[in-house]
N, C-alpha and C positions, 0 to 999 in steps of 0.2 A: 683856778692853779695859775699865779702869776706868771706872768714874764717880763723880764725887763729888758724891752724893746729899745730903751734908750743908750744901752751899754754897747759896746762893740763885739764882747763874749758873747751878747744876744743872738749876733748874728752867724753866728761860728756854730760848729759840732761842739766846739768845747763845752756850750751850756747843756747838753743833753749829758755830760757826766754829773751834772749837778741832782738827777734824779734818773735812776737806772729805767722808771718810768717812760722817760722821752724819749732818751736810747731805745728803747726796745719798739715801741711804737714807730718810730720813723725806721727803722731798719725794718718792722715790719710791712711797709708798704714800699723798699727800696724797688722792690722787683710789684708793677699796679697789679693791685687786686683790691676787692674787693671786703668791706666791715668784717663779714661774716668769716671769709678768708683768711683777714689778717688775724683774726682770733683764734681760728686753728693752725694757723703759722705759728703762732705764742705758744699753745699747747699742743702742738704737735700732733692735730687729727688731721690731716691732710684728706682731703674728701676726692675720692677713688671714684672714675669716672664710670657711668652704668649702676653706681651702687648709693641708698640713701645717704647723704650728708651726716657725717657724725652728728651725737649731739655733744655739747659742751656743757657741762654741769657745773662749771666753775664760776664767779663773780666776772662778770664782763662790762661791767660800768663805768668802772676805772680807765679801759681802753677807749670806751666810746668817751670817755671825759677827755684824756689827754689829746686824741686825734681832734677832736675839737678845737681843742688850745692848739696843736700845731696848725692845724688848718687858717686858722683865725690870724695867724703871722707869718701864713707864706709858705709852711715847712714840707707842710705836705699841700695838695693840689689834686683838682678834680682832673679826669681825663675825659669828662663827658657833658652830657647837662641831666642825666636821670634824677629823679628824684628819690627813687631807689635804688639800690644794687647798684650804686654810681664806681666807676674803676677809679681810684685814689695811688697818686705815686710820692713822692717821698721826691723834694726839687734838693738837685745838689748845690743849687747856690750856698750853703754853708759850708761844704766841702771845698770849694773856689775859696771862701774867701778865707778860712782854717790856712789854705795855704799858701797864701797871700802875709796872714798876719804871722805866719813861721815862719817867713824869710825865703822861703821855696826859690831856688834859682830859678831865674825867667819867669816867676809871680808879676813883675812889674811888667810883663811886656801884655800890651793887650792881644795879639796874634798868638800868641803861646797860651794865653788863658782860655782863648775861644776853642783854642783844640784841643785842651784839656775839657773844658765842657762840652765838647760833643764826644770824647773818649766817655767821662765819667757820667755821663746821660746817657749813653747805649745800653743795649739788648746786653753785652759780651760783658761789660763792669757791673751790672747789675745782676745778674749771674753770681755772682761772689755770695751773693744776700739772698739765694732761693732756700726754698724749702730741704732741698737734699743738702746746700750748705753748710746750712744754721745747723740741722738737725743730724746730721751724716756726715761731719766735719772732716775735711782733708788732714790725711795723716802722714807721718815722715814714712820712712822702710822699715824701721820698727815698733811702726804702728803707736809711736805719740803723736797727739794732737797738733797739729798743726799752729803756732803761736796763736794768732787771729782771733781762731775759734774754739780757746780753748775758756774751759769754768764758764759756759753759755747757758748750760741746763740747771734749774734748780728742781730738786725733786718736792713736790708738794705732798704726797701722799703715797710712801712707800709701798701701801698693801695693796692699793688699786694702780701702784704702778703710774702713776699720775704725774708728767711733768711739766715745768712751765719755761718759757726763754727767757731770762732775766740778762739783759746786756748791763756793762759796768766798764767803767774806760773806755769809750766807743774814740776818741779822737786819735788814740794810740794805737787801736786796732786798726783802722783806716789808715794810719801812716804805715804804720806795721805792712800792710799790705801793700799800698802805693808803695812803696820805699821797694820793694822785690818784686812789683810790676816793672818798676822804671829802671831798675838794676838789672835785670834779666834779660828784658828787651833791650835796653840799649847794646847787651854783648851779644843780645841772638843777630841783630840786624849787625853789627861789627864784624862776628865772626860769616854769615853768610858775604858780605861785598867781598869779604877777605878771600872766604874760597872759588867765590868767583871768577876773582883776580880784578873786578870793575875794581877795586881799590885803587886802581891805578892811571882811571877813568876819572878824571875832573867831574862831568859830569852825574857821576854817581856821589861825591861828595856836595852834591848841592841838598838842601833844606826840600821835604816832602811836603812839610807843614804849609805852602800855600797850597799844596793841593788837595791837602785833606778841608780846610775852612773853606774853597771851594763847593766840597759836596754836601748834599742837605743833612748827614748823619756820617758816622764813621763807617758804618756796615756799608755805604753806599762806596766810601772812599776804597773800604776794603776789595769789593768787587768790581771796581773802574782801574784801581791802580793796574799801571800796566808792568809793573817790573818782574820780570819771573823768579820763582825762587827753583835752585837746583832741584833736580827728582831725587827724592830723599833723603833732602836735608834735615828734617823736620825729625822723621824717623833714625836717623845718623845721632844727630845729639842726642836725644835720651837714651839708644844704645851705648853710646861713649859714656855716658855716667854710670851705668848698670855694668861694664864691663871694666872700673877704672879698679875695682879690688879694693879700695881702701873701707877700712871698717866704719870710717868716721863719717860716711854717707850714709848710713844707717839711719842718722840723726839729723839728717840734715838736708835730704836729697826729699822731695814732696815729687811726687811721678803726676798724680792728677793736677796740684798745681800747674807743671809744667802742660799738661796736654790742654788746660785750661789757659794758659798763655801762647799758645801756636795757634790754635783752635782758631778756625778762619781766617790763618796769618797773622793775627792782631800782633802776635809778638816781634816779627819780622819787619812788619808792616806798621810800626809804632812809630811817626815820628821821632827823632833823639831830641828834639827839644822838649820834647813833653815827657819822653823818658827820665831824660836829667833833672826835671821840674820833680817828677816824683821821686826820684830815690833821694833826692837831697832835704828830703822832709825828714825832721829828726822823730826820733821812736825813743822814750822811753827804757823800753826793753828790746832789743834788737832780735829779730830773726838771725837764724844760724845761715847763712848765705854760702853758697856752693863759689869756688872761686873758679871763677869762669876761664882765668888765665891758665889755671893748673889743666883744664879742660881740653880748651883750644890744642894744648901741646899732643891729644891724644886723637883729638876729631879726625883729624886727616887719614891714617891711616884707617879707622873705623869706615871712612866715608870710602874711600876708596873699594874696599873691601867687600864692602856692601853695593857699591855702582859695580864690580866685577862680577858679583854672584845676579843681579838683578840681568844682567847682559847676558849674563851664562844660561839665566831661565829665559830672556827672550828669543835667545838665538834656538835653545832647544824647541821653546812653541813654535817657532818660524818653522825648524826642522820638520819637525811633526807634523804639521802642515802640509808642507811639501809632497814628504811621503806619503799623506791621505790623499791629495789630488795626484799625485803620479799615480796611484793603484786605483784611483777612480779611471781616469786615462788610459789605463790597462785595459783594466775589463771592458772599456765602451768599446 
C-alpha cells in the first residue's frame, strides 16, 4: 500500500479518509494494544479475563498489512521492544498537524500545541476510542447515537451476527469530538470560576497552561493542580440539565459524554487556551450542543438546593453520632 509521504495531507488524519482501512487501523490502536487485541477490537470480539480468547475466523491479513504501512510511516509506534505480542499505539501527531492545517485558534503557538499534545496523548482522551466507546457508543437521552460514533459498524454476516468496525470520515469525527470537548470544558471552567466568585480574583484569570506543560503528563497535572472544585459542582451541573424540562434536550444531551468530560476533573481543569483550540476546529457536520448560557441561568438555584440538602444530611449524621455517643456514655 503506497503512502504519499511528500504531501502535506499525508501528515494529517485527512489522509486516513482516503481509505477506511487506514482510518480503522489507526483508531484500533488509539488505546495501546497488541495486534491480536486490535483484531478483536475491529471484529467486536473482546477478550474476557479468565476465559479463552475468542477465535477470529474472518480474514486478518489486511489488518497486518495496513498496520505495517502505518508503522513504517510513524503513525503507529511500538511501546516496547518485544518481538512478539508488542504493545502498539497510535501517534497523535497527525491530529496536531490537522489542527494546524485547519487553522484552529492558537495552533500557531508552541505552548498551546504542547499542552494539546499532552491532552490528546493522555489515557483520558484515548478512552474516547476504547472498545466500549466504539462498540457500545454514547447516546443522547432519546437513544440516538452521538454523532462522532454513528455508522461505524458494518454487518459482515447477518446469520452469524458477524460485525466489523469500519471508520470513514475520520477527520470530521475527531473534529466533532474535539469541538464538543472544547466547547463544554471551556464553559465548565468558566461556570466553576463564577460560582466560586473567584472570577473577581485576578489570580483566577491567570493561564494554567504553564502549569500543565511543566508536568510530565495530563494526569499528573490533574492530580497535582491545587485549585479546589466546589463540592457537588459536577453533580449539580448534570442535575441542572436533567431538570431543565426542555424536550429538545432529549436529542442533544449525552450524559456519558458529560461524565467522561468531568472524569478526573479534566473538564474543569483543561486550560482555556486548549479548550478554545479544540472548539474552534471546523466540522462539516456539526453536532448539536447544549446552550450553556441557558444552563447558567438555572445552575445556581439547583446548586444551592443540593448544597442545602448535603448540609442537612451531614448535620443529621452528626446529630445521630452525638446521640449514640451520649447513649454509650449514659450506659457507662
